[in-house]
C-alpha positions as CSV (number, residue, x, y, z in Angstrom):
1,M,-3.0,-3.8,11.9
2,A,-1.4,-7.0,11.3
3,A,-2.3,-10.1,9.3
4,A,-2.0,-13.5,9.9
5,G,-1.4,-16.5,7.6
6,R,-1.8,-19.8,5.6
7,R,-0.1,-22.6,7.0
8,D,-0.1,-24.7,3.8
9,V,2.2,-22.3,1.9
10,P,5.2,-24.4,0.6
11,G,8.6,-23.8,0.7
12,R,11.0,-25.4,-1.7
13,A,10.0,-28.6,-1.6
14,G,7.9,-30.1,-4.4
15,P,8.6,-29.8,-8.3
16,S,11.6,-28.3,-9.2
17,R,11.5,-24.7,-9.8
18,P,12.1,-24.1,-13.7
19,A,15.3,-21.7,-14.4
20,R,14.3,-17.9,-14.4
21,R,14.5,-15.7,-17.4
22,P,16.2,-12.4,-17.2
23,R,14.1,-10.0,-15.7
24,R,13.8,-6.2,-14.6
25,R,13.3,-5.5,-11.3
26,G,10.7,-3.2,-10.2
27,R,9.2,-1.3,-12.7
28,T,9.1,1.8,-14.8
29,T,8.2,4.9,-12.9
30,P,4.6,6.4,-13.7
31,H,6.3,9.3,-15.3
32,E,8.5,7.1,-17.8
33,H,5.4,5.1,-18.4
34,A,3.1,8.1,-19.1
35,A,5.9,9.6,-21.5
36,K,6.1,6.3,-23.6
37,C,2.6,5.5,-23.6
38,P,-0.3,6.4,-25.9
39,T,-3.4,8.3,-24.7
40,T,-5.1,4.9,-24.0
41,C,-3.5,1.3,-23.9
42,C,-3.7,-2.0,-22.4
43,T,-1.8,-0.5,-19.3
44,C,-3.7,2.7,-19.3
45,P,-7.3,2.1,-20.4
46,T,-10.1,4.5,-20.2
47,V,-13.0,4.6,-18.1
48,A,-16.5,5.0,-19.9
49,G,-14.6,6.6,-22.6
50,I,-12.8,9.2,-20.6
51,P,-9.1,9.6,-21.8
52,R,-6.5,9.1,-19.5
53,I,-5.3,12.5,-17.8
54,R,-1.7,13.0,-19.3
55,Q,0.8,14.2,-16.8
56,A,2.1,17.0,-18.8
57,E,-1.4,18.6,-18.8
58,V,-1.3,19.3,-15.2
59,M,2.5,19.3,-13.9
60,P,3.4,22.3,-12.2
61,Q,6.4,24.1,-13.4
62,N,9.4,23.8,-10.9
63,H,7.4,21.5,-8.7
64,S,9.4,20.0,-5.4
65,E,10.8,16.7,-6.1
66,L,9.0,14.5,-3.6
67,T,9.8,11.0,-2.5
68,L,8.7,8.6,0.4
69,A,10.2,9.2,3.8
70,Y,8.1,6.7,6.0
71,V,4.7,5.4,7.0
72,E,3.4,6.2,10.3
73,F,0.9,4.1,12.2
74,Y,-1.2,5.2,15.3
75,V,-1.9,2.4,17.4
76,G,-3.2,1.4,20.8
77,D,-0.1,-0.3,22.0
78,A,3.0,0.6,20.0
79,S,5.2,-1.8,21.7
80,A,2.9,-4.8,20.8
81,R,2.4,-3.6,17.3
82,A,6.3,-3.2,16.7
83,E,6.9,-6.8,18.0
84,E,4.3,-8.0,15.8
85,L,6.0,-6.4,12.9
86,R,9.3,-7.7,13.9
87,R,8.3,-11.4,14.8
88,R,5.9,-11.9,11.8
89,Y,6.9,-9.7,9.1
90,G,10.8,-9.4,9.9
91,F,11.0,-5.6,10.4
92,E,13.6,-4.4,13.0
93,V,13.5,-1.7,15.4
94,F,16.2,1.0,14.8
95,A,15.1,4.1,16.7
96,T,12.6,5.1,19.5
97,T,11.2,8.2,21.1
98,G,9.1,8.4,24.5
99,A,8.5,5.8,26.9
100,P,5.8,3.4,27.0
101,G,2.7,3.7,29.4
102,P,-0.7,4.9,29.5
103,D,0.4,8.4,30.7
104,S,3.4,8.7,28.1
105,E,2.6,11.9,25.8
106,R,4.1,9.8,23.2
107,H,5.9,6.5,22.4
108,S,7.1,5.5,18.9
109,L,9.3,3.0,17.4
110,A,10.7,3.3,13.9
111,L,11.2,0.0,12.2
112,R,12.9,-0.8,8.9
113,Q,13.2,-3.5,6.4
114,G,15.2,-3.0,2.9
115,G,13.8,0.3,1.4
116,V,10.7,0.5,3.6
117,T,10.3,2.5,6.9
118,L,7.6,2.0,9.4
119,I,6.7,4.2,12.7
120,V,4.3,2.9,15.1
121,S,3.1,5.5,17.5
122,Q,0.8,5.6,20.6
123,G,0.0,8.7,23.0
124,A,-2.1,11.7,23.1
125,A,-1.8,12.5,19.4
126,A,-2.6,9.2,18.7
127,A,-5.7,8.5,20.9
128,S,-8.1,10.4,18.9
129,Y,-7.4,8.6,15.8
130,V,-7.4,5.2,17.4
131,E,-11.0,6.1,18.8
132,R,-12.2,6.9,15.7
133,H,-10.4,4.6,13.3
134,G,-8.8,1.8,15.3
135,D,-5.0,1.2,14.8
136,G,-4.2,2.5,11.2
137,V,-2.1,4.3,8.8
138,A,-2.1,8.2,10.2
139,D,0.7,9.6,8.4
140,I,2.6,9.2,4.8
141,A,5.7,11.2,5.1
142,F,7.6,12.7,2.4
143,H,11.2,14.1,1.5
144,V,10.9,17.2,-0.3
145,D,13.5,19.8,-1.7
146,D,11.9,22.8,-0.1
147,V,9.3,22.2,2.6
148,S,7.9,25.5,2.7
149,D,7.3,25.4,-0.9
150,A,5.7,22.4,-1.2
151,F,3.7,23.0,1.8
152,A,2.2,26.1,-0.1
153,R,1.7,24.1,-3.2
154,A,-0.4,21.7,-1.4
155,V,-2.6,24.2,0.2
156,R,-3.1,25.9,-3.1
157,A,-4.0,22.8,-4.7
158,G,-6.6,22.2,-2.0
159,A,-5.1,20.5,0.9
160,R,-6.1,21.2,4.4
161,P,-3.0,22.6,6.5
162,V,-2.2,20.1,9.5
163,R,1.2,21.9,10.7
164,E,2.7,25.2,8.9
165,P,6.5,25.1,8.2
166,S,8.5,25.4,11.3
167,G,11.8,24.2,12.9
168,A,14.8,25.6,11.0
169,P,17.3,24.5,9.8
170,E,15.6,21.3,9.3
171,P,11.8,22.7,8.8
172,Q,8.7,20.3,8.9
173,A,5.3,20.7,8.0
174,A,2.3,18.7,7.4
175,F,-1.0,18.9,5.3
176,A,-3.9,16.5,4.7
177,V,-6.0,15.2,1.6
178,F,-8.1,12.2,2.1
179,G,-9.6,11.5,5.7
180,D,-7.5,12.0,8.8
181,V,-4.2,11.0,6.9
182,A,-1.6,13.6,7.2
183,H,1.6,14.0,4.9
184,T,4.6,15.2,6.9
185,L,6.8,17.0,4.8
186,L,10.7,16.7,5.8
187,P,14.1,17.8,3.9
188,H,15.9,15.0,2.0
189,G,18.6,13.8,4.4
190,V,16.3,13.9,7.5
191,P,14.9,10.3,8.1
192,L,12.7,10.7,11.2
193,P,10.8,13.4,12.7
194,P,12.7,15.2,15.8
195,G,13.4,13.0,19.0
196,F,14.3,9.8,17.9
197,S,17.3,7.9,19.3
198,P,18.9,4.9,17.7
199,V,18.9,1.5,19.4
200,T,20.8,-1.6,19.5
201,R,19.8,-3.3,16.2
202,D,17.8,-6.5,16.7
203,A,19.3,-9.6,15.4
204,R,17.8,-10.3,12.0
205,T,15.1,-12.7,12.1
206,G,15.4,-13.5,8.3
207,L,11.5,-13.8,8.1
208,A,10.8,-11.8,5.3
209,D,12.7,-10.1,2.3
210,F,10.8,-6.9,1.6
211,E,12.8,-4.4,-0.3
212,A,10.4,-1.8,-0.9
213,L,6.7,-0.6,-0.6
214,D,5.3,-0.7,-3.9
215,H,2.0,1.0,-3.5
216,F,-0.8,2.5,-1.3
217,A,-4.3,1.6,-1.6
218,V,-6.5,4.4,-0.4
219,C,-10.3,4.1,-0.1
220,V,-12.3,7.6,-0.7
221,E,-15.8,8.5,-0.7
222,A,-18.2,8.0,-4.0
223,G,-17.4,11.0,-6.0
224,D,-14.1,12.0,-4.4
225,L,-11.7,10.0,-6.6
226,A,-11.3,12.6,-9.5
227,G,-10.7,15.4,-7.1
228,T,-8.1,13.5,-5.1
229,V,-6.2,12.4,-8.5
230,E,-6.4,16.0,-9.6
231,F,-4.9,17.1,-6.4
232,W,-1.7,14.9,-6.7
233,Q,-1.1,15.9,-10.2
234,R,-1.5,19.5,-9.7
235,A,0.4,20.0,-6.2
236,F,3.4,17.5,-7.1
237,G,3.2,16.4,-10.8
238,F,2.1,13.0,-10.2
239,S,1.3,10.9,-13.3
240,S,-1.9,8.9,-13.7
241,V,-0.9,5.6,-15.3
242,F,-4.3,3.5,-14.9
243,R,-8.0,3.6,-14.6
244,E,-10.4,0.8,-14.0
245,H,-13.9,0.1,-13.4
246,I,-14.3,-3.0,-11.2
247,S,-17.5,-5.1,-10.9
248,V,-17.8,-8.0,-8.5
249,G,-21.6,-9.4,-8.2
250,V,-23.9,-6.4,-7.5
251,Q,-21.0,-4.2,-6.1
252,A,-18.7,-1.9,-8.4
253,M,-15.9,0.4,-7.7
254,N,-13.9,2.9,-9.5
255,S,-10.1,3.1,-9.2
256,E,-7.2,5.3,-10.6
257,V,-3.4,4.8,-10.1
258,V,-1.2,8.0,-9.4
259,G,2.6,8.2,-8.9
260,N,5.3,10.6,-8.6
261,A,8.4,11.0,-10.8
262,A,10.7,8.6,-9.0
263,G,8.1,5.8,-8.8
264,D,8.3,5.2,-4.8
265,V,4.9,7.0,-4.1
266,V,2.2,5.2,-6.0
267,L,-1.2,5.6,-4.8
268,T,-4.3,3.0,-6.0
269,I,-7.4,5.4,-5.1
270,I,-10.7,3.6,-5.1
271,E,-14.2,4.9,-4.8
272,P,-17.5,2.9,-4.5
273,D,-19.9,3.0,-7.6
274,R,-22.8,5.0,-6.5
275,E,-25.0,3.3,-9.0
276,A,-24.0,-0.3,-7.8
277,G,-24.9,-2.0,-4.6
278,P,-23.1,-1.5,-1.3
279,G,-19.7,-3.5,-1.1
280,Q,-16.2,-3.6,0.5
281,I,-15.2,0.0,-0.3
282,D,-18.5,1.0,1.4
283,E,-17.8,-1.1,4.4
284,F,-14.3,0.0,4.7
285,L,-15.6,3.5,4.8
286,R,-18.3,2.8,7.2
287,E,-16.0,0.6,9.9
288,H,-13.1,3.2,9.4
289,R,-15.4,6.1,9.7
290,G,-14.1,7.8,6.5
291,P,-11.4,7.8,3.8
292,G,-8.1,6.0,4.8
293,I,-5.5,3.5,3.7
294,Q,-6.9,-0.1,3.1
295,H,-3.6,-1.8,2.7
296,L,0.2,-1.5,2.1
297,A,1.8,-3.6,-0.7
298,L,5.3,-4.7,0.1
299,R,7.5,-5.8,-2.7
300,T,10.0,-9.0,-2.5
301,R,12.6,-10.8,-4.9
302,D,11.0,-14.2,-3.9
303,I,7.4,-14.4,-3.2
304,V,7.2,-18.4,-2.4
305,G,10.2,-18.0,-0.2
306,T,9.1,-15.0,1.4
307,L,5.6,-16.6,1.9
308,D,7.2,-19.6,3.4
309,R,8.6,-17.6,6.0
310,L,5.6,-15.5,6.9
311,A,3.4,-18.9,7.1
312,A,5.8,-20.0,9.7
313,Q,5.0,-16.9,11.8
314,G,1.3,-17.2,11.3
315,V,0.6,-14.8,8.7
316,E,-2.5,-16.2,6.5
317,T,-3.3,-15.2,3.3
318,L,-6.8,-14.9,1.4
319,N,-8.0,-18.1,-0.2
320,V,-8.5,-18.3,-4.2
321,P,-10.5,-20.7,-5.6
322,D,-8.9,-23.8,-7.4
323,T,-10.8,-22.8,-10.6
324,Y,-8.4,-19.9,-10.9
325,Y,-5.4,-22.1,-11.1
326,D,-7.1,-24.4,-13.4
327,A,-7.4,-21.6,-16.2
328,L,-4.1,-20.0,-15.4
329,P,-2.2,-22.1,-17.7
330,E,-4.5,-20.9,-20.7
331,R,-3.9,-17.0,-19.7
332,V,-0.5,-16.8,-18.6
333,T,2.7,-18.8,-19.3
334,V,5.0,-18.8,-15.9
335,T,8.4,-19.6,-16.0
336,E,9.5,-18.4,-12.8
337,Y,7.5,-20.8,-10.3
338,S,5.6,-24.1,-11.0
339,L,1.8,-24.4,-11.1
340,P,1.8,-26.5,-7.8
341,Q,3.8,-23.9,-6.0
342,L,1.3,-21.2,-7.1
343,R,-1.9,-23.3,-6.2
344,K,-0.5,-24.3,-2.6
345,A,0.4,-20.8,-1.6
346,R,-2.7,-19.3,-3.4
347,I,-0.4,-16.9,-5.3
348,L,-2.4,-14.6,-7.9
349,V,-0.3,-14.1,-11.4
350,D,-0.9,-11.4,-14.0
351,E,1.1,-10.5,-17.1
352,D,1.7,-7.3,-19.2
353,H,4.1,-6.4,-22.0
354,N,6.9,-6.2,-19.6
355,G,6.7,-9.5,-17.4
356,R,4.7,-11.0,-14.7
357,L,3.3,-9.8,-11.4
358,F,2.8,-12.3,-8.6
359,Q,0.5,-11.2,-5.5
360,V,-1.1,-12.3,-2.6
361,F,-3.1,-10.6,0.2
362,T,-2.9,-11.3,3.8
363,R,-6.1,-11.9,5.8
364,S,-7.0,-9.1,8.0
365,V,-7.0,-9.5,11.8
366,H,-7.7,-5.6,12.5
367,P,-10.9,-5.7,14.7
368,R,-12.7,-3.6,12.1
369,R,-11.3,-5.6,9.0
370,T,-10.1,-2.2,7.7
371,F,-6.4,-3.0,7.0
372,F,-4.1,-5.6,5.6
373,F,-1.0,-6.2,3.8
374,E,-0.3,-7.2,0.1
375,V,3.0,-9.1,-0.8
376,L,4.0,-8.7,-4.5
377,E,6.8,-9.7,-6.9
378,R,7.6,-8.0,-10.1
379,C,9.1,-10.0,-12.8
380,G,9.4,-7.1,-15.1
381,A,5.7,-6.1,-14.8
382,E,4.7,-2.5,-14.4
383,T,1.1,-2.8,-13.9
384,F,-1.2,-3.5,-11.1
385,G,-2.8,-7.1,-11.5
386,S,-5.7,-6.0,-13.3
387,N,-6.8,-9.5,-14.5
388,N,-6.4,-10.2,-10.6
389,I,-8.4,-7.5,-9.2
390,K,-11.8,-9.5,-9.6
391,A,-10.2,-12.4,-8.0
392,L,-9.2,-10.6,-5.1
393,Y,-12.6,-8.8,-4.3
394,T,-14.2,-12.1,-4.9
395,A,-12.2,-13.6,-2.1
396,V,-12.5,-10.5,0.0
397,E,-16.1,-10.6,-0.5
398,S,-16.1,-14.3,0.8
399,E,-14.1,-13.4,3.8
400,R,-16.7,-10.4,4.6
401,V,-19.7,-12.7,4.1
402,L,-18.4,-15.3,6.5
403,S,-17.1,-12.9,9.0
404,A,-20.3,-11.3,9.1
405,A,-22.1,-14.7,9.4
406,V,-19.8,-15.8,12.3
407,S,-19.7,-12.4,13.9
408,P,-23.2,-10.6,13.2
409,R,-22.8,-6.6,14.3
């Protein structure tokens, strides 16, 4: 589940950091972007000439407001995974339920950092998931205005029912759209599922500074991208804000980004291109044994400082060729960090009409190589590193080939 890191990530030493220009934190929500954006633009391209679907065409009337509640991992050892998130990534445990041990029906720990809430769970419910997929994201839970209405809307749009609404006065329900990832629905103001008890807060480790979960990367089977996007549009009024076809060598993939009105649930949905050779997405689908979450993107306000602290705890990031940084000044004018800092930390940089995006990807230490984290900083940028995608997948491909050579299956 976790990832591990580069030891050569710099701290504040080295060339002085230029003064930052004033910048916007976060980004415009998908709905705001769709409202002000033409049918096609640099942020919202078409794929093979297909116009971008506009949110207004599919948004249901009186749809329930949906926001992110928490993300739950099913794991083999909840205590170990929680300690890993605490020690390496700076999360702190704030609530628990159940007891550890192989005979426990359920043992879960809830962790928090900034606006990000994660739950790690083991037990009977998690066992079958872990056997099939390994440790991974099993639930992306949402707050909604009306649980029964949101559940009915999801099922009408094609979702699989997982749990019917129950539990008044604070009802809950769950549905699934892709793979074995559930979506629990909770009323606003209910932070966690029933049964959690608060614990004495850990002393802050100060290892990282994540303020929000920026987006999820979702891998689906070839041919399922359009239907998955349409579900979120029809059920909950998500906007489609970005489409792209990505080619790396003989492999290729299609991706589309959709998000909710609040901007805190953003899904980058990716499918392999049937007409290209097999690649990373095909490998994920094979090793994960179906669709699922490939990575979570954690947003920070100071990516160099965050990487410095993560590296000190053994969090490794993917390598990026030096040639990327040799060409960077010709593509982007960076004022926030020096080129030596970016090169040494292997930070990718992209730019749109509102500012810059800085991002890195942790090296997966998942036994199946089916999960990792992205760490990013938005200095006004609203897009998703389109110009970096090829560099990312080239780096991932190098890791995949190297790993296969060292540990043949």
